[in-house]
N, C-alpha and C positions, 0 to 999 in steps of 0.2 A: 628269158633274161642271158645273154649270151656272157659266160666268162672267158670264151676260147680265145685263139690268137687273132680273131679279126676284132677284136672289139678295139675300138678306138684309143684306150687306154694302154694296152698293151704298145711296149717300145716308145711311150712319149714320155717327153719330159711334162711332170706336172706340178704348177705351183696354185698353195692352198694359200690364201690371205686367211688370217684367223685362225692360223692351223692349228694354233693351241687349245683352242676354245672344244666344248663338247661336239659339235658336228666334226670339226677336224680332225679330229682322235680319232673318233669312230670311222671316217671314211677314208683316213691313212692305213688303220688296220685291214679295210678291206681290199685297198690297194695290195699291202703286203701279202695277204692272204689269197686273193685271188688273180693277181695280175702280174707281168712282166716291166714295171714300171722302168724307163732307162734312168728318170734321176727324179725327185720327190722331193720338191723345198716346200719346208716350213718359212712362211710371210707372217712375222707376228712384231707386237711392240714390245713383250715383254720378257726380258732376256728369262728371270725366274721360270717362267712357264717352259720355256725353251728348254733349260736346263733340266725340268723334272720330268718333261715328255721325254728328252734324250737319256735319261736313266732307265726309263720304262721301256721304250721302244727302239731297238737294235735293228736294222737295216743298211748294207754298206753304199746302199743309193738313196739314203733320206741327207738332206741338208738343212741347217738352219739359218734363215738370213733374218737379221733384225731391221725393223723399220715399220714404216706409218704411211697406209694408204694416203693419207693427204699430202704425202712426199712425192711427189711426179717424178723427180731423178731419182728419189731411191727407186721406186719401181721401177723405172726405165732400167735400171742396173740388173734391179734383178728377174725381170723377165727377158733378158738376155739368153738366147737359147730353148726358150721356155714353148711348148705347143699346147700347154692348154691349162687356163687359171680356172679353178672353182673358188668364188667369190664371198668368203663367208663373213669376213671383218664387217663388226657395225658396234655403234652403239645400240643398246638395247632393252635397257630398264626405262621403264615409262616416266616414271617419276625423277629419276635423274636428266631426261632428257628436255622434261617440261622448266627445270629449275636450270638447265645450264643449254639453251635450245642452239645456241649458234656454234659450241661443240658438238651436237648431234649432228646440225646441216655440213658442219667440216669434215666429218668422217662418215656420213651416209650419203651425201649427196656428191661434194666436192671430191671426196674418195672413190666414188662410181664414175666421175668424169676423169678421174687422173688414170685410172685403170686402163678406159677406153682407150683415152689418147696413147698411153703408154704400150698398150697392148697393138694398136694400129702403128707405131712407131718401131718395133721392135719384131713384128714378122709372127705374131702369136696366130694359131690355127683358130683356137677354140675360146668362147670366155661363158660362163655359166654361174650368174648369178643366183644367190638366196634371198629369197624375200619373205613376205610373213603375212597370214591373212589381216595383220592390222594395215597392211596398206590400201586395203578396199574403204571406200568410205572412210576415211581415218577421223579419228575423233582426238587424237593427240598428236605429239609433235615426231613421235617415232614413228607412226603409222605415215605421217604426210613423208616423212623423210624416204620410208620406203617407197612411197608412191614416187615421189621424184625419182631414186633409181631406179624402179623397175622401166618408167618412163626413158630415162636415159639408154638404157642398156637395149633396149628395142630399138631405140633411135639412133644408137650406137651402127648399126649395120647398113646406115644412111649415109655414114663417114667411112665405113670402110672401102679401100680399093677392092677392084677386082680380084680376087685371090687373097684377100687381106680374111682378118678374123672376122667369125660371126659371134653374133653375141644371145644369149637366151637367157629366160627367167625361171627358177624353177619354186614356186610357190606353194608352203603349206603350214599348217596351224601348229599348233603346242606340241613340243616335243617332250615325252617321259624322261627323267633323270637329269633335263638339260641344266645348267648353271642358271640359278633364276627362276627354275621352275617350282609351281606352287606347292609341290611334295614336299621336296626339304622344309619347307616352311610349314606344310602340317604337320610332319613327323617333330619338328621341334617343340610345336606347341601341344604335344600330347598329353605332357607332362601336367599342363594346368588343367585337363578336362575339361577345355574348350576348344573349338575350333571358330577362327572366324569367316561367316561366310558373308559375303558381299549382297548377293542377292539368290536365295532358292531359285529361281526360275534361270539362273546363269547355264549356258550350253556353251561349248568351247570343242572344236578340232583337235584330235590326241593320234599321237603316232609315237615308234619309238626312236630311237636314233639309228638304230638297225635299219627300219625301214626308209626314216630320212635319207640315210646315205646310200641304200640301194635303189632308191628312187633317182636321186643324182645319178647315180653310176648308172640308170637306163638311157637318162633323157642327154648325158651328155654324147651316147653315143648317136642317137636319136636326132637330135636338134639339126633344124637347118638357117636358122638365124631368125630372131624375132619374134620367137612364141612365149606364151608364159605357161608352163606346165603346168597343173594341178591333180594331186594324186587322189583316188578316192580314198576316204579312209574316215573311221568312223567319228562320230561324237558322243558326246558324255556330258551328264548334269553333274556340274558343282559339287552340287548334294550329295552325288554317289559317290565322286571321287574322296570326299571327307568321310565317307561310310567304310569306304574301303581300307584310309590309313589308318582312321581311330574309328572303328565303330562304337568302343566303350564311349565316345567324346559326346559333350552338346554342343549343338551348331548353335552359334550366337550369329544373328544377323547382323549386321553393323552399316551397311549402306553400300552404296555403289563408290567408288572412288572418282574423282575426275578423271575424266579421257577415256573410263572403262564402259564399253558396250556389254548388253545382254547375251547378245550372241555375235558371233564372227561370221563372216562371208567370205567365202574365196574367190568367188565368180559374182559379180554384181548383175543386174538384169540389163544393164544399158550395154553389158560386154556379152551379153546371148548373141547377137547377130556375128559374132566373130568366134564363136566357141564349138568345139565340135566335140563328142564325146566319143571314147574309147572303151574299153573293157575296164581297163584298171586305172586310166587317167583322165582327163578334160585337158583341152589345150586351146587357151586363146590365140588366134592366129593375128599377127600382124594388119593392121589396115592397109599397109604398103608394104609387097614383100615381090620378089623377083624369081621366087621357084617355078622350077617348071609345071604346066596348068594338071600336068597328067600324074605326077606325084605329090603335089601340092597338102593332099589329104590323108595321103598314108603313109603311118607309122607300123610297122612291124608286120606289113601287109596287111596291114587293117586300115581300111578306108575311114572308119567313122561319120555318124550323122551329128549333122545339124541337131543342137539341142533349140527347145522351143522357144517362141520370141521372149517369153516372159519368166524366161526359166533364173534360177539366183541360185547358187550354189552356199546355202546357208548352213549354220552348224544346228538350229533348230529343225529345219526341214531336211535334214538327211535322213535318209534311209536304211544307216546304218548305225546301232549304237551299241557302248560300252555298257554293260551290266556293272551292278558294284563288285559282283565277283571277277565278272571280266577283268575289271581294272586292277582287282585284288592280285590276281594271277600274272596282271603286267609289271606291277610297279615292285612285287617282293623277290 
């Protein structure tokens, strides 16, 4: 991965929606450390989080813009002069989404459409949207809204004029240390002597915030529009995670919650025909694209190879796993 002057993030004006969240904070640290951005704009609706971030991160080119992705007019104003949008804003809590479905739809689906329209209207060059493994074969409303969002961003390339913005998606799994992660919950319950486990067979994809930010950093430079980028990351067993956090605790099986899966999938078998494998990641290519044929499959001078027809990238069939010891090293 290059952090030299040729990287697209250098000398660009970059806006991060949901920029005060876990990902946004990690990504902004990376921007400041590795690049020379013309301007960094944090777009979010929480004034307190913006104030707290401003107290911790100081940079002459960092700006804060209060707004909501539900408000297209405000987005259009914020995107004036912006080259690159990193879309991280979302309502992500599964139970809250089930209880307040229309609120989740307004942010995750209507908000995605607003970003696409505002980016086209204001001359943004690139938009990359963060997705989740829960968008694949969704069983809950949150996952369904993120699937809709993914489809909107891929199709946004069909709306964009020649020379207009290109849109792509980055999809990855659970993030160590992110807000809402199970790790803080387990740590909180350690004092009870018991950790609730929904099902001992459960597996999840797992990566750190730094790894997630680095992958987005890479993909925003590689993207040509319409791709869904998926990193190759380890899986972990929920029981191993519980053992890593609190080896002294009893693990109490409580049963799977509504809308929860035993295993997560990042590439379904139905998408195998459009998927190519690279050294460190997979790409689901759009069914319709106008890329030049000879470069359509090349990223970082690597052509990639088509996956098998029945291929699926699932947390239970992954070739790379975290042990309890490795998880402990990551979370400590």
